[in-house]
N, C-alpha and C positions, 0 to 999 in steps of 0.2 A: 504493499500499500505506500502510494507517494505521499510525503508528508511535506508541508510547507511551514517555515519558521512565521510566527507571529511578531510583527515589529512595532505595532502601534495599536492603541486602544481607544475606540471611539464610544463613549458614554451617552446615554440618554440623561436628562435631568430628574424630571418629576416620575416618582414611581421607581428610580433606579438609584440616584444618590439620596432622593428625599421620600420619606413613606407618602404614598399618593393620598390615601385616604386621611391620614392625621393631617396633612397639609392642605389638600384642595376641597375637600367637602366642606369645611367651615367656610372657605373663601368663595366657592360657588354658591353656597347657602345664601351668603350675605349679598352677593353682586345679582343674583336672581331675584332676591326680595327688593333690591332698589329698581331693578328693571321691571318688576311687577307692581311698582308703586306702594309696597307694603302689604299687598294681597296675597297672603300666604298660600291660597289655593293656587292661584296663578303662579306664584313661584315654585311650587311643586310640579306644575305642568311645564314650565320652562325647563327645569332639570331633567324632566322626564324627556322632552323634546330633544335635549342635548345629550342623552343616552345614559342618565342616572336616574335610578328609580328610589325615591328616597322611602317608599313603602317596603321594599324588599332589600335596600341597601346594595343594590347590584348594577353594574356598569354594562352596557353594550360593548362588546369587544373594539367594535369600529365605530363607536360614537363619537361626537365631536369632543366631549370632556376627556375620553379616555385616550383618543388617538388623533384628534384635531387641534386646530388652533382657534385663535379668538375671531378669526373670520368665519370658521365653519360653525361655532358655537352662535354668533350673530346671526347667521343665515338661518339656524334653527328657531332661534327666537322671533325672527322679524314678523313672522306671519300672526304671532300670537299678542304682541304688544302694540300699543298705540302711542304716538307723540315721540317715536324715535326712528330715525333712519337707521340702516344698516352700519353706516359709518359710526353714528351716535353709539349704537349698541357695542361695536368693535372698540372703540375708543374707552367705553366705560370698563369694558372686559380687560383691556390692555392695563388701563389705570388700576384696577383693582389687584391685578397680578403684580405689578411693579411696586404699588404701595403696601399692599398685604403680604403678597408671597413671600417675599424674603423673611419677614418676621413670623410667619405661619410656619416656614418650612421645618420638618422634623428630620434630622439626619438618619440614615438607617444604620449607621454604625460609625466608628471613628474614621471619618473620611480623611482627615489630615494624615493620620497614620498609615491608612491604606494607600493614598496616592503618593506619599513619600516612598514607601516601600516600592512600589511600580516605577516611579521615577528614577530611584536608585538603581534598579534593575536595568534601566536604560530605555524605557518604553515611553515615547511621547503619547501624551494623553489629549483627547479631544471631547469636546461636548456639543452635541447636536441635540437641540430642544425645540418642541413645537409651541414654546413660550416665545415672548420676544427677546431678542438679545439683550436689551436693557435690562429686563426683569431677571434674565439669567446671570449677567454680570453683577447685578445687585445683590443676588442670592448667594453667590460664590464670595463676593466681598465681605458679606456679613458672616460666613464661616472661615474666612481668612483661606480660601481654596483657589482663588484665581491663579495664583503664581504657579499652581501645579499643571495647568493647562497651555498647551501650545496653539490651540485653537478653539474658539467658540462661536458657535452659530445659533440664531433663532429662526423663526419661521419667516422673519423679515430681514434676513442679512443678506440674501441674494436671490437669484432666480430659482434655486433649487430648494425644495423642501421635503420633508419625509412624506412618503417613502421612496422617494426618488433616489437612486443609487448614485446620482451626481454629488450628494451630500457626502457620501463616503469617499468619492473620488476626489472632491475639493479638500477634504481632510488630509488624505494621502499626498496630494500635491503638495499642500502647506508644510507638512513634516518630511517630505522627501522619501516616501515608500510607495511600493506598489499597493493599490487598493486590495489586491488579493493577499496581503499580508497584513491587512486590520483585523482586530478582533471588534465585533460590534456588540454592545451589551445594553439591552433595553427590557422594557415591560409590556409592550404593545405589539400587536400584529404589524403595525406600520415599521418599529424598529426591526423586527425579525425579517419582514419583506425587504427592507432596505438592504440589510446585510446579504441575504440571499441574493437578490438582484444584482449586488454589485461584487458577487463571487467572494466574499470576505472569507478570510481563513477561519474563522470561528465566529459562530453566532450563538450568543448567551441570552436566555430570559431569565428574569427575576421575579420573585414572588412579593415584592415589596410594592408592586403597582395595582392595577384595577382589575387584573385577570388571575385566574387560579392556574394550578399546574395543567390542569386538563385542556384548558384552552391554550396553552403555550407548547406543549409537548407536539412533536412532529414538526413545528416550525423552525426548530433550532437545534444545536448540537448538545445542548446541555440547558437544564433549569436548576438554578440556585435559589436557595432561601434569600439570600442577598448577595450583595457585591463583596461583602466581608468575605466570602468564599472563593472569589477570584485567584488570589495567589495559589490556594490549594490546587483548584481546577487547572490552573496553567502549568503548575510543576507536574501534575499527574498526567497532562497530555503530553509533556516533554519527554516522559520515560528515561530522563537522565537527570544528573545533579549539576545541571547549569542553569543560567538565567533565560535560556532560549526556550520558547514557547512553541510547541507544533499543534497543528490541528489538519485534519484531513483535507485532502484536495476535494473541492466540490465539482 
C-alpha cells in the first residue's frame, strides 16, 4: 500500500477547535430572538429553518448552522421575517458572531499545548472556517492562538469557501506543500467532502461538533473524540518513531 507523508494540517474552527454546542447554541438563540423581534415562537422557527431543532436538540448535517455561513442562515430566515433585507440579516449574524462568538467560545482541549506540539514537530497549521475571517481572528486572539497558524481564512476571505477543494489548495500553496500532503480536520460533511475532493492525505472527523459518529463515519479516514487525539492518531499512522505522519493514498 502506497503511503504519503502529511506535511501540514488544516483545521476547521467551530466544532473542531471549539465545542460547537456550548459555543454556538447560545449565540444562535440570541441572534434568532433579535431577528424575531423578541417572539420566541418565531425564534424557534428561525432556528429550525437554519437546521437546528430546539425541541430535539439536533442539527441537520448539511443545514446552514452546522455547515453553512451567515449568508446561508440569512437566506433561510429571509422568508420568515419582515423588516429585514437579506443583507441586514447577514450583517446581524456576522455582528453577533464577531461580538459574541469569541467570548462564548469553549475550547475542546488545551489548544495552546496541542498546537505547540504540532508546530514543534514541524507542521504548518491552517484554519478554514465558515465564520467570517474577522470573527475567526478575534477568537484566536482571545485564546492567544493566532501565532500558531500560518494561514487563516473565513467564508469571506476569497473566492473559495467550503466545501470547495480550492480552500485546501490555497492553504497548501501558502505553506508550500502539495494539497495531497495536507491533513484536513473538521466536524461537518462540508469539511470531510472538502478534504476528499482535494485528495487530502488524511481526512479526520471529530465529535465536538454538530454531528455524531454515525453521521461522520464513511466520510473520513478516522473519527476522533476531539482534536486532543490528533498526535496519537498521527503517530499511529506513521508506524515508526519519527515525526513523519503517513496516510493512505486516495
